C-alpha positions as CSV (number, residue, x, y, z in Angstrom):
1,M,-0.2,0.4,0.2
2,I,1.9,3.2,-1.3
3,E,-0.4,6.6,-1.2
4,I,0.6,8.9,-4.0
5,R,-0.1,12.5,-3.3
6,S,2.3,14.7,-4.7
7,F,5.3,14.4,-7.4
8,R,7.5,13.0,-4.8
9,D,5.3,10.3,-4.0
10,L,5.6,9.3,-7.7
11,V,9.4,9.3,-7.6
12,R,9.4,7.7,-4.4
13,L,7.5,5.0,-6.0
14,L,10.3,4.8,-8.9
15,F,12.7,4.3,-6.5
16,I,11.0,1.7,-4.5
17,F,10.8,-0.2,-7.6
18,L,14.1,0.9,-9.1
19,R,15.7,-2.7,-9.5
20,E,12.8,-3.6,-11.4
21,F,12.7,-0.6,-13.6
22,R,16.6,-1.0,-14.4
23,L,16.1,-4.9,-15.2
24,A,13.1,-3.7,-17.5
25,V,15.0,-1.2,-19.5
26,I,18.0,-3.1,-19.7
27,A,15.8,-5.9,-21.0
28,T,14.2,-3.9,-23.8
29,V,16.9,-2.4,-25.4
30,V,18.6,-5.4,-25.6
31,V,16.0,-7.2,-27.3
32,A,15.5,-4.2,-29.6
33,V,19.7,-4.3,-30.3
34,L,19.4,-8.1,-31.1
35,G,16.1,-7.8,-33.2
36,A,17.6,-4.9,-35.2
37,F,20.7,-7.1,-35.9
38,L,19.4,-10.9,-35.7
39,L,16.0,-10.5,-37.2
40,P,16.0,-11.9,-40.9
41,A,15.8,-9.0,-43.6
42,R,12.6,-8.7,-45.5
43,Y,12.2,-7.2,-49.1
44,E,9.2,-6.1,-50.7
45,S,8.1,-6.1,-54.3
46,E,5.2,-4.0,-55.4
47,A,2.4,-4.1,-58.6
48,R,-0.7,-2.3,-59.4
49,L,-3.6,-3.6,-61.4
50,L,-6.2,-1.3,-62.8
51,V,-9.8,-2.9,-63.1
52,K,-11.0,-1.2,-65.9
53,P,-15.1,-0.4,-66.2
54,G,-16.2,-3.2,-68.5
55,R,-18.7,-5.8,-69.5
56,D,-17.1,-7.7,-65.9
57,T,-17.8,-5.0,-63.9
58,S,-20.1,-2.1,-65.1
59,T,-22.5,-4.4,-66.7
60,L,-24.3,-7.6,-66.2
61,P,-23.3,-10.9,-67.9
62,I,-25.8,-12.2,-70.7
63,E,-26.9,-15.3,-68.5
64,F,-27.4,-13.0,-65.5
65,A,-29.4,-10.5,-67.5
66,D,-31.5,-12.9,-68.9
67,R,-32.0,-15.0,-65.7
68,Q,-33.1,-12.2,-63.2
69,T,-32.1,-13.3,-59.3
70,L,-32.1,-11.4,-56.2
71,V,-28.8,-9.2,-56.1
72,A,-27.6,-6.3,-54.0
73,P,-27.8,-3.0,-56.0
74,S,-24.8,-2.3,-57.5
75,T,-24.2,0.6,-55.2
76,Q,-23.6,-1.8,-52.2
77,R,-21.1,-4.0,-54.1
78,D,-17.5,-3.5,-54.8
79,P,-16.5,-5.9,-57.8
80,I,-12.7,-4.9,-57.0
81,V,-13.1,-7.3,-53.7
82,D,-14.2,-10.1,-56.1
83,E,-11.1,-9.6,-58.4
84,E,-9.0,-9.9,-54.9
85,K,-10.7,-12.8,-54.0
86,L,-9.7,-14.4,-57.5
87,L,-6.2,-13.2,-57.4
88,T,-5.7,-15.0,-53.6
89,G,-7.4,-17.8,-54.4
90,R,-5.6,-21.6,-53.9
91,P,-5.3,-22.5,-57.4
92,I,-3.3,-19.6,-58.2
93,I,-1.1,-20.1,-55.3
94,R,-0.7,-23.6,-56.1
95,Q,0.5,-22.7,-59.7
96,V,3.0,-19.7,-58.3
97,A,4.4,-22.5,-55.7
98,E,5.0,-25.1,-58.3
99,Y,6.8,-22.5,-60.7
100,Y,9.3,-21.5,-57.6
101,L,10.1,-25.1,-56.8
102,E,11.0,-25.7,-60.5
103,A,12.5,-22.5,-61.7
104,M,13.6,-20.7,-58.4
105,H,16.9,-21.9,-56.5
106,P,18.0,-19.7,-53.8
107,Q,21.9,-18.9,-54.1
108,P,24.0,-18.0,-51.0
109,P,24.1,-14.4,-50.6
110,Q,27.3,-12.3,-50.5
111,G,29.1,-11.2,-47.5
112,V,30.3,-12.7,-44.3
113,W,27.2,-11.6,-42.3
114,K,24.4,-12.3,-44.6
115,T,26.2,-15.7,-45.2
116,I,26.2,-16.6,-41.6
117,K,22.5,-15.8,-41.1
118,F,21.7,-17.7,-44.5
119,Y,23.2,-20.8,-43.1
120,V,21.9,-20.5,-39.9
121,K,18.6,-20.2,-41.4
122,K,19.0,-23.6,-43.4
123,A,20.2,-25.1,-40.3
124,A,17.0,-23.7,-38.5
125,N,14.7,-24.8,-41.5
126,S,16.4,-28.4,-41.1
127,V,15.5,-28.8,-37.5
128,I,12.0,-27.4,-38.3
129,E,11.3,-30.1,-40.6
130,T,12.8,-33.0,-38.7
131,A,10.7,-31.5,-35.8
132,R,7.5,-31.5,-38.2
133,D,8.1,-35.0,-39.6
134,G,8.5,-36.5,-36.0
135,L,5.1,-35.0,-35.3
136,V,3.6,-36.5,-38.4
137,L,5.0,-39.3,-37.5
138,V,3.1,-39.6,-34.2
139,G,-0.2,-38.5,-35.7
140,V,-0.2,-34.5,-34.2
141,L,0.5,-32.8,-37.4
142,E,-1.2,-33.7,-41.0
143,E,1.5,-34.9,-43.6
144,Q,1.5,-32.2,-46.2
145,S,3.5,-32.0,-49.5
146,A,6.6,-29.3,-49.7
147,E,4.1,-27.6,-52.5
148,E,1.1,-27.0,-50.2
149,R,3.6,-26.1,-47.3
150,L,5.4,-23.2,-49.7
151,A,1.6,-22.2,-50.9
152,A,0.5,-21.3,-47.4
153,K,3.7,-19.5,-46.8
154,L,3.4,-17.7,-50.0
155,E,-0.2,-16.9,-48.9
156,K,0.6,-15.6,-45.6
157,Q,3.4,-13.0,-47.4
158,F,1.3,-12.1,-50.2
159,E,-1.4,-8.6,-49.7
160,V,-3.8,-7.4,-52.1
161,S,-5.7,-4.5,-51.2
162,H,-7.6,-1.2,-52.8
163,A,-8.3,2.1,-51.3
164,A,-12.1,2.9,-50.9
165,G,-13.8,4.3,-54.1
166,S,-10.6,3.2,-56.1
167,A,-10.5,0.8,-58.9
168,V,-6.7,0.2,-58.6
169,M,-5.5,-3.0,-56.7
170,E,-2.4,-2.9,-55.1
171,I,0.0,-5.9,-54.6
172,S,2.7,-6.4,-52.4
173,F,4.7,-9.3,-51.5
174,T,7.5,-9.7,-48.8
175,W,10.6,-12.1,-49.2
176,D,13.9,-12.3,-47.7
177,D,15.5,-11.8,-51.4
178,P,14.2,-8.7,-53.6
179,A,15.0,-10.6,-57.1
180,V,12.9,-13.5,-55.9
181,A,10.1,-11.4,-54.5
182,Q,10.2,-9.3,-57.9
183,Q,9.8,-13.1,-60.2
184,V,7.1,-14.4,-57.6
185,V,4.7,-11.1,-58.4
186,A,5.3,-10.7,-62.1
187,K,4.3,-14.7,-62.2
188,W,1.4,-14.1,-59.8
189,V,0.1,-11.3,-62.2
190,N,0.4,-13.8,-65.4
191,V,-1.1,-16.7,-63.5
192,Y,-4.0,-14.6,-62.5
193,L,-4.6,-13.2,-65.8
194,E,-4.5,-16.3,-67.3
195,E,-7.0,-18.1,-65.0
196,R,-9.2,-15.1,-65.1
197,A,-9.7,-15.1,-69.1
198,R,-10.3,-18.7,-68.4
199,A,-12.8,-18.8,-65.9
200,L,-14.8,-16.2,-67.5
201,G,-14.6,-17.8,-70.9
202,R,-18.4,-17.9,-72.5
203,K,-17.4,-20.4,-75.9
204,S,-20.3,-22.7,-75.5
205,L,-22.9,-19.6,-74.6
206,Y,-23.3,-18.7,-78.4
207,D,-24.5,-22.4,-79.2
208,F,-26.6,-22.7,-76.4
209,Y,-28.9,-19.9,-77.1
210,Q,-29.3,-21.2,-81.1
211,Q,-29.9,-24.3,-80.0
212,E,-32.4,-23.4,-77.5
213,S,-34.1,-20.6,-79.8
214,G,-34.7,-23.4,-82.3
215,K,-36.4,-25.7,-79.8
216,L,-38.9,-23.2,-78.6
217,A,-39.7,-22.1,-82.0
218,G,-41.3,-25.5,-82.2
219,Q,-43.0,-25.9,-78.9
220,I,-44.5,-22.3,-79.7
221,A,-46.3,-23.3,-82.7
222,G,-47.5,-26.9,-80.8
223,T,-48.8,-24.9,-77.9
224,K,-50.8,-22.5,-80.3
225,A,-52.6,-25.6,-82.2
226,A,-53.9,-27.1,-79.2
227,I,-54.9,-23.8,-77.4
228,A,-57.2,-23.3,-80.7
229,E,-58.6,-26.8,-80.5
230,H,-59.4,-26.0,-76.8
231,L,-61.1,-22.7,-77.7
232,K,-63.5,-24.3,-80.1
233,A,-64.7,-26.4,-77.6
234,I,-66.1,-24.1,-75.3
235,D,-67.1,-21.7,-77.8
236,G,-65.2,-18.9,-76.9
237,I,-62.1,-16.6,-77.6
238,S,-60.6,-17.2,-74.0
239,S,-61.7,-19.3,-71.0
240,K,-60.9,-16.7,-68.4
241,E,-63.2,-14.5,-70.3
242,K,-65.8,-17.1,-70.4
243,L,-65.7,-17.9,-67.0
244,E,-66.0,-14.2,-65.7
245,S,-69.0,-13.8,-67.9
246,L,-70.4,-17.0,-66.4
247,T,-69.8,-16.1,-62.8
248,D,-70.8,-12.4,-63.1
249,R,-74.6,-13.7,-64.6
250,L,-74.5,-16.3,-61.6
251,N,-73.8,-13.8,-59.3
252,R,-76.4,-11.6,-60.4
253,V,-79.0,-14.2,-60.3
254,S,-78.1,-15.3,-57.4
255,G,-78.5,-11.8,-55.6
256,E,-81.8,-11.4,-57.2
257,R,-82.7,-14.9,-56.0
258,A,-81.4,-13.9,-52.4
259,E,-83.4,-10.6,-52.6
260,A,-86.9,-12.3,-53.6
261,V,-86.3,-15.0,-51.1
262,A,-85.7,-12.2,-48.3
263,E,-89.1,-10.5,-49.4
264,Q,-90.6,-13.4,-49.4
265,L,-90.2,-14.2,-46.1
266,A,-91.0,-10.7,-45.2
267,L,-94.1,-10.8,-46.8
268,E,-95.1,-14.0,-45.4
269,K,-94.1,-12.6,-41.7
270,G,-96.5,-9.7,-42.6
271,V,-99.2,-11.5,-43.4
272,Q,-99.2,-13.6,-40.2
273,S,-98.5,-10.8,-38.2
274,A,-101.4,-8.8,-39.5
275,G,-103.7,-11.9,-38.9
276,Q,-102.5,-12.1,-35.6
277,R,-103.5,-8.5,-34.9
278,A,-106.8,-8.6,-36.6
279,Q,-107.8,-11.4,-34.2
280,G,-107.0,-9.3,-31.3
281,L,-109.3,-6.3,-32.7
282,P,-112.8,-5.8,-32.2
283,R,-115.2,-6.1,-35.2
284,E,-117.1,-2.7,-34.3
285,V,-115.8,0.8,-32.6
286,T,-117.8,3.6,-31.1
287,K,-117.8,6.7,-33.2
288,E,-119.6,9.1,-30.7
289,R,-120.4,8.8,-27.2
290,E,-122.2,11.6,-24.9
291,L,-121.3,11.8,-21.3
292,S,-123.1,14.0,-18.4
293,L,-122.6,14.8,-14.6
294,N,-123.9,11.9,-12.3
295,P,-127.7,13.3,-10.7
296,A,-127.0,10.8,-8.0
297,R,-123.7,12.1,-6.8
298,E,-124.6,15.7,-7.0
299,D,-127.6,15.2,-4.7
300,L,-125.4,13.6,-2.1
301,L,-122.7,16.3,-2.6
302,L,-125.5,18.8,-1.9
303,K,-126.9,17.0,1.2
304,L,-123.0,17.0,2.3
305,N,-122.6,20.8,2.0
306,G,-125.9,21.4,4.0
307,L,-125.0,18.8,6.8
308,E,-121.3,20.8,6.9
309,L,-123.1,24.5,7.2
310,E,-125.5,23.1,9.8
311,R,-122.1,21.6,12.0
312,L,-120.6,25.0,11.4
313,D,-124.0,26.6,13.0
314,K,-124.0,24.6,15.8
315,L,-120.4,24.7,16.6
316,K,-121.1,28.4,17.9
317,V,-123.3,26.7,20.6
318,Y,-121.9,23.4,21.4
319,Q,-118.2,22.0,21.7
320,N,-116.7,19.4,19.1
321,D,-117.0,16.7,21.4
322,A,-121.1,17.1,21.8
323,P,-123.4,14.5,20.8
324,P,-125.1,16.8,18.2
325,I,-122.0,17.8,16.9
326,R,-120.7,14.0,16.8
327,E,-123.8,12.9,14.9
328,L,-123.5,15.2,12.3
329,D,-119.6,14.1,11.7
330,A,-121.0,10.7,11.5
331,A,-123.7,11.6,8.8
332,I,-121.2,13.8,7.0
333,T,-118.6,10.7,6.9
334,A,-121.2,8.4,5.7
335,L,-122.3,10.8,3.1
336,K,-118.7,11.1,1.7
337,A,-118.4,7.4,1.6
338,R,-121.5,7.2,-0.3
339,A,-120.4,10.1,-2.7
340,G,-117.1,8.2,-3.3
341,Q,-118.8,5.2,-4.5
342,E,-120.6,7.2,-7.2
343,K,-119.1,7.9,-10.6
344,P,-118.4,11.5,-11.5
345,T,-120.2,11.3,-15.3
346,V,-122.6,8.8,-16.7
347,Q,-123.0,8.0,-20.5
348,R,-126.3,9.3,-22.1
349,S,-125.9,8.2,-25.7
350,E,-123.3,5.8,-28.3
351,N,-122.9,5.4,-31.8
352,R,-120.8,2.1,-32.9
353,A,-119.5,1.4,-36.6
354,P,-117.3,-1.4,-38.5
355,N,-113.3,-1.2,-37.3
356,E,-111.5,0.0,-40.3
357,M,-108.3,-1.2,-38.8
358,V,-109.5,-4.6,-38.7
359,T,-110.6,-4.0,-42.8
360,M,-107.4,-2.5,-43.5
361,L,-105.2,-5.3,-42.4
362,Q,-107.5,-8.1,-43.9
363,R,-107.3,-6.0,-47.6
364,D,-103.0,-5.8,-46.8
365,A,-102.7,-9.5,-46.0
366,L,-104.7,-10.5,-49.3
367,E,-102.5,-8.0,-51.5
368,R,-99.4,-9.8,-49.6
369,D,-100.5,-13.2,-50.1
370,V,-101.0,-12.6,-53.7
371,R,-97.4,-11.2,-53.9
372,V,-96.1,-14.0,-52.1
373,S,-97.5,-16.3,-54.8
374,E,-95.5,-14.1,-57.8
375,L,-92.3,-14.7,-55.8
376,K,-92.2,-18.4,-55.8
377,A,-92.7,-18.5,-59.4
378,R,-89.7,-16.1,-59.8
379,I,-87.4,-18.0,-57.3
380,A,-88.2,-21.2,-59.0
381,A,-87.4,-19.5,-62.3
382,Y,-84.1,-18.1,-60.9
383,D,-83.4,-21.7,-59.3
384,R,-83.4,-23.3,-62.9
385,E,-81.2,-20.4,-64.5
386,M,-78.7,-21.2,-61.6
387,D,-78.4,-24.6,-62.3
388,T,-78.0,-24.2,-66.2
389,L,-75.2,-21.3,-65.4
390,K,-73.4,-23.8,-62.9
391,G,-73.6,-26.4,-65.4
392,E,-72.0,-24.5,-68.2
393,R,-69.3,-23.1,-65.6
394,H,-68.6,-26.7,-64.2
395,R,-68.2,-27.7,-68.2
396,I,-65.5,-25.0,-68.6
397,L,-64.0,-25.6,-65.2
398,G,-63.0,-29.2,-66.7
399,V,-61.2,-27.5,-69.7
400,E,-59.8,-24.3,-67.7
401,P,-57.1,-26.1,-66.0
402,E,-55.4,-27.3,-69.4
403,L,-56.3,-24.2,-71.3
404,A,-54.5,-22.2,-68.7
405,R,-51.2,-24.3,-68.5
406,L,-51.2,-23.9,-72.2
407,E,-51.4,-20.4,-72.2
408,R,-48.9,-20.2,-69.3
409,D,-46.2,-22.3,-71.7
410,L,-46.9,-20.2,-74.7
411,A,-46.4,-16.8,-72.8
412,A,-43.0,-18.3,-71.1
413,A,-41.9,-19.8,-74.1
414,E,-42.6,-16.8,-76.3
415,K,-40.8,-14.5,-73.7
416,N,-37.9,-16.9,-73.6
417,Y,-37.8,-17.0,-77.5
418,L,-37.4,-13.4,-77.4
419,L,-34.9,-13.4,-74.8
420,Y,-32.8,-16.3,-76.6
421,R,-32.9,-14.3,-79.8
422,D,-31.8,-11.0,-78.4
423,S,-28.7,-12.7,-76.1
424,L,-27.8,-14.5,-79.1
425,E,-25.7,-11.6,-81.1
426,K,-24.3,-10.5,-77.5
427,A,-23.5,-14.2,-76.9
428,R,-21.4,-14.0,-80.5
429,I,-19.5,-10.8,-79.1
430,D,-18.8,-12.0,-75.9
431,R,-17.4,-15.5,-77.5
432,E,-15.0,-13.3,-79.9
433,L,-13.8,-11.1,-76.9
434,D,-12.9,-14.2,-75.0
435,N,-11.3,-15.8,-78.1
436,S,-9.1,-12.3,-78.6
437,R,-8.1,-12.4,-74.6
438,I,-9.9,-8.7,-74.6
439,S,-9.9,-7.9,-70.4
440,N,-10.7,-5.1,-68.5
441,I,-7.7,-5.5,-66.3
442,A,-4.8,-3.6,-66.9
443,V,-1.3,-3.8,-65.3
444,I,-0.4,-0.2,-64.6
445,E,2.9,-1.1,-62.6
446,K,4.9,-4.3,-62.9
447,A,6.7,-6.2,-60.1
448,T,9.3,-3.7,-58.8
449,F,13.0,-4.3,-57.5
450,T,13.4,-3.0,-54.3
451,P,16.8,-3.6,-52.5
452,G,16.2,-1.5,-49.4
453,K,14.3,-4.0,-46.6
454,V,11.2,-3.3,-45.1
455,F,11.8,-5.1,-42.1
456,P,13.5,-5.0,-39.9
457,K,14.1,-1.2,-39.9
458,S,17.3,-1.3,-37.9
459,L,17.9,2.7,-37.5
460,P,14.7,3.4,-36.3
461,I,14.4,0.2,-34.0
462,L,18.1,1.3,-32.3
463,L,16.6,5.0,-32.0
464,L,13.8,3.7,-30.2
465,A,14.9,1.5,-27.9
466,L,15.7,3.6,-25.3
467,P,12.5,5.6,-24.9
468,A,10.8,2.0,-25.5
469,G,13.0,0.6,-22.0
470,L,12.0,3.8,-20.3
471,A,8.2,3.3,-21.2
472,V,8.2,-0.4,-20.6
473,G,10.2,0.4,-16.9
474,L,7.5,2.7,-16.3
475,L,4.9,0.2,-17.0
476,V,6.9,-2.4,-14.8
477,V,6.8,0.5,-12.3
478,Y,2.9,0.9,-12.3
479,L,2.3,-2.6,-12.6
480,G,4.5,-3.3,-9.5
481,F,2.4,-0.3,-7.8
482,L,-0.9,-1.8,-8.6
483,F,-0.1,-5.4,-7.4
484,D,2.6,-4.7,-4.3
485,Q,1.1,-5.8,-1.0
486,R,3.6,-4.3,1.0
487,I,2.8,-1.7,3.3
488,H,4.9,1.4,2.8
489,D,2.7,4.3,4.0
490,A,0.1,4.6,7.0
491,G,-2.7,6.7,5.3
492,R,-5.1,4.1,4.2
493,L,-4.5,1.7,7.0
494,E,-7.5,3.2,9.2
495,A,-9.9,3.4,6.5
496,R,-9.3,0.0,5.4
497,F,-9.1,-2.1,8.4
498,G,-10.9,0.4,10.8
499,V,-8.1,0.5,13.4
500,P,-6.7,4.1,14.3
501,V,-2.8,4.6,13.6
502,W,-0.9,5.7,16.6
503,S,2.0,7.0,15.0
504,V,4.4,6.4,12.0
505,I,8.2,6.2,13.0
506,P,10.6,6.5,10.3
507,E,13.8,4.3,10.3
508,A,16.3,5.0,12.8
509,G,19.7,5.8,11.7
510,E,22.9,5.9,14.1
511,D,22.3,9.4,15.6
512,A,18.5,8.3,16.4
513,G,18.3,10.3,19.4
514,H,19.0,13.7,17.5
515,D,16.6,12.9,14.5
516,A,13.7,15.1,15.0
517,A,11.4,13.2,12.9
518,F,12.2,10.1,15.0
519,L,11.6,11.8,18.0
520,A,8.3,13.5,17.2
521,S,7.0,9.7,16.0
522,L,8.1,8.6,19.6
523,Y,6.3,11.9,21.4
524,R,3.3,11.3,19.0
525,L,2.9,7.9,20.5
526,Y,3.5,9.0,24.1
527,G,0.7,11.5,23.4
528,Q,-1.9,9.2,22.2
529,L,-1.2,7.0,25.9
530,P,-3.9,7.4,28.5
531,L,-1.6,8.5,31.2
532,E,-4.7,9.6,33.4
533,E,-5.7,6.0,33.6
534,A,-2.0,5.3,34.2
535,R,-1.9,7.4,37.2
536,A,-4.9,6.1,38.8
537,E,-4.3,2.2,38.2
538,G,-1.2,1.9,36.1
539,L,-1.0,1.0,32.4
540,N,-0.1,-2.5,30.9
541,L,0.9,-1.7,27.2
542,G,1.2,-4.5,24.9
543,L,3.3,-4.3,22.0
544,C,3.3,-6.8,19.5
545,S,3.9,-7.8,15.7
546,A,3.0,-10.2,13.2
547,A,6.3,-11.5,12.4
548,D,9.6,-11.3,14.3
549,G,12.1,-8.2,13.0
550,A,9.4,-5.6,13.2
551,G,11.2,-3.9,15.9
552,V,9.2,-4.4,19.2
553,G,12.0,-4.4,21.4
554,F,13.7,-1.4,19.9
555,V,10.6,0.7,19.9
556,A,9.7,-0.6,23.7
557,Q,12.9,0.6,24.9
558,R,13.0,3.9,22.9
559,L,9.3,4.9,24.6
560,I,10.4,3.8,28.1
561,E,13.3,6.7,27.5
562,V,10.7,9.3,26.5
563,L,8.0,7.9,29.1
564,Q,11.1,8.4,31.7
565,E,12.4,11.6,30.3
566,R,8.2,13.2,31.0
567,G,8.6,11.8,34.4
568,V,6.7,8.8,34.1
569,P,7.7,5.6,35.4
570,A,8.0,3.1,32.9
571,R,9.9,-0.6,32.5
572,L,10.0,-3.7,30.6
573,A,7.7,-6.6,32.2
574,R,10.0,-9.0,34.3
575,D,7.9,-12.4,34.3
576,D,4.1,-13.5,33.4
577,A,2.9,-12.4,36.6
578,D,4.3,-8.6,36.6
579,R,1.8,-5.9,36.4
580,A,2.0,-2.3,36.3
581,A,1.7,-0.2,39.7
582,P,-0.5,2.5,40.0
583,G,1.3,5.7,38.2
584,E,3.5,3.3,36.5
585,V,3.8,2.0,32.6
586,L,4.5,-1.4,32.0
587,L,5.4,-2.5,28.3
588,L,5.0,-6.1,27.1
589,P,6.9,-7.1,24.3
590,A,5.3,-9.9,21.9
591,A,7.1,-10.0,18.9
592,G,5.9,-12.7,16.3
593,L,2.4,-14.0,16.8
594,G,2.5,-16.4,14.0
595,S,5.4,-18.1,15.6
596,N,5.5,-17.0,19.4
597,H,3.0,-18.6,21.7
598,D,4.0,-17.1,24.5
599,A,3.1,-13.7,23.0
600,F,-0.3,-14.6,23.8
601,V,0.6,-15.0,27.5
602,Q,1.9,-11.6,27.7
603,L,-1.0,-9.5,26.0
604,K,-3.8,-11.3,27.9
605,R,-2.9,-8.9,30.9
606,A,-2.5,-5.9,28.7
607,D,-5.0,-2.6,28.7
608,R,-4.0,-1.6,25.8
609,I,-2.8,-3.8,22.6
610,L,-0.4,-1.8,19.8
611,L,0.3,-4.0,16.6
612,L,3.6,-2.9,15.1
613,I,3.8,-3.1,11.4
614,E,7.4,-3.2,9.4
615,A,7.3,-1.1,6.6
616,G,8.1,-2.2,3.3
617,K,8.2,-5.8,4.7
618,T,4.8,-6.5,6.3
619,R,1.8,-7.3,3.6
620,V,-1.6,-6.7,3.8
621,P,-2.7,-10.7,4.0
622,M,-0.1,-10.8,7.2
623,L,-1.4,-7.7,8.7
624,E,-5.1,-9.0,8.2
625,N,-4.1,-12.5,9.7
626,A,-2.5,-10.4,12.7
627,L,-5.7,-8.4,13.2
628,S,-7.8,-11.7,12.8
629,I,-5.7,-13.3,15.4
630,L,-5.9,-10.1,18.2
631,Q,-9.7,-10.1,17.6
632,T,-10.4,-13.5,18.2
633,A,-8.2,-13.7,21.0
634,F,-8.7,-10.4,23.0
635,G,-11.4,-9.2,21.3
636,K,-9.7,-5.7,20.5
637,V,-6.9,-3.9,19.0
638,D,-6.4,-0.3,20.0
639,G,-3.9,1.1,17.5
640,L,-1.4,0.5,14.7
641,V,2.3,1.8,14.8
642,L,4.2,2.0,11.2
643,N,7.8,1.4,12.0
644,R,10.9,1.8,10.1
645,R,9.1,3.9,7.5
646,R,11.6,4.9,4.6
647,L,12.3,7.6,2.2
648,E,13.6,5.9,-0.4
649,I,14.5,8.9,-2.4
650,P,18.4,9.7,-1.9
651,A,19.0,12.7,-0.1
652,A,20.5,14.3,-2.9
653,V,17.6,13.7,-5.3
654,L,15.5,15.0,-2.7
655,A,17.3,17.9,-2.3
656,R,17.4,18.7,-6.2
657,L,13.8,18.1,-6.3
658,D,13.1,20.7,-3.1
659,R,15.6,23.5,-5.4
660,L,13.5,22.6,-8.4
661,K,10.4,23.5,-6.5
662,G,11.6,26.4,-5.1
663,N,12.6,27.8,-8.4
664,W,9.0,27.0,-9.9
């Protein structure tokens, strides 16, 4: 764990991994220098081919144009890609490999260094071939001929490409001899042009079109004769028109019949409804009636008014519960009941006549019945006509499939005949072009001879060796920073492990007693001690470490000196039963928790437990294990002390950095 807060921390990180940085720089520079001088030289030969617009690129072939299929639009298709596939095809590579094995025999190069590299390469190839034969013998690799292996090697070294929107194919071939590379490229282009002319040849296309057009002429004549016989049998000019006419008439008759049936059903329903309604109506109806008031009721109302007037008069003399008043109330109630039973009016005279509604319903029912009879006769006529039409249509349908097939065959044959006749002349022109080897591929740059090697670039490699070494070294330093588990700083310890850091003690030299930073760290540790508790009951302070050599005894001795200077009695524990007296600080050193079992006996009587970490040596898993042991054994760890923290930057470098910082 290294805390990066400033540029000085970055420099410190570099000095922490200085050995790894130097090894990475040296290794990178050595590899670059060896590669610049020992890697096999590669020479490149180039050629360029122009794909001109022509019948093989900008226009469709005859067989394709005459037999349409689903094809990507020309705006999305790059014909140069097809040419590149043909140029790098396996048949062409095999012919070039055969030519290389037959006609080319590499000669030993001139010069001592080149001769040594030549024979070293030859010996290495022999070893590789021997190893390969052994692997083939045990069945690990498949057996291949020298021609196949050379073809695969040539394919890897050969490249062809073109820029977007360009019609020029750029060929590049890399080999260990510039003259051989030039010959291989020249042979490759020649084989490609020959194979392309052979693959695109159309010698038999003209004969094919001529033969097929003659066959189609005889087929058209026979089909027309058969169609004429079938049309004569159905007495029409076309089975389709005849069927459409019959179907149209049948649909109209069917629609009229459906309308007649619907009307018949409606009329029958109307006759039935009229009969039912006529039965429920009276035969005679009252035309005139005279009404008057009921005399009996009027007389009762007059008597009732007289009794009420009499009651009002007697109320002037009698009370409401007097016998005369009660008799009058009873009489009034009886008259009201009697008057309520009488009708308000009575009929004096009545004039009756036959019911006109019944007469009208009977007349309408008779008319509808007659209309129903007419509709039945019309429906019967429709049925006879529909039977006749269906029979005629059935007869034509029996002939129609064969007639339709003949018409389709005739249309297809006529279309194909016109196609063949139109393509016959084009096929003749293409045949003559193929015979003359006229192609749309032009060699605009023949195979070049380039004596300068393209790999390795010795001078750029040597110039970039040191910068590359520095970059690799810095990368190694960064990886070391990422994967380093050693604890160098205490900045993130509390956040990581949840235990407070009491002090960070720098590495002490010979004059540790006069080192201000060292004394300040001890006094910081002194300031963290609970001295009030020590004065009251005494303080048993346990100092432990995860492994031996963390400086537990040294820190304990120095802390005793600081306490005694401050007037606090302090000493080391004499035995396992020794405890601190009131006002005294007793230090319990317990180094090496993993190997020293007596450390737990010492720490058992400690009031405070401090865990010492040796900077640069204690690792995070080791610290986690020690904290886990202390938490399990005692349930607490009061603080962490980082001991022997080093500032790996040399004093001269640090002083120079301080001067640079001051100048800025």
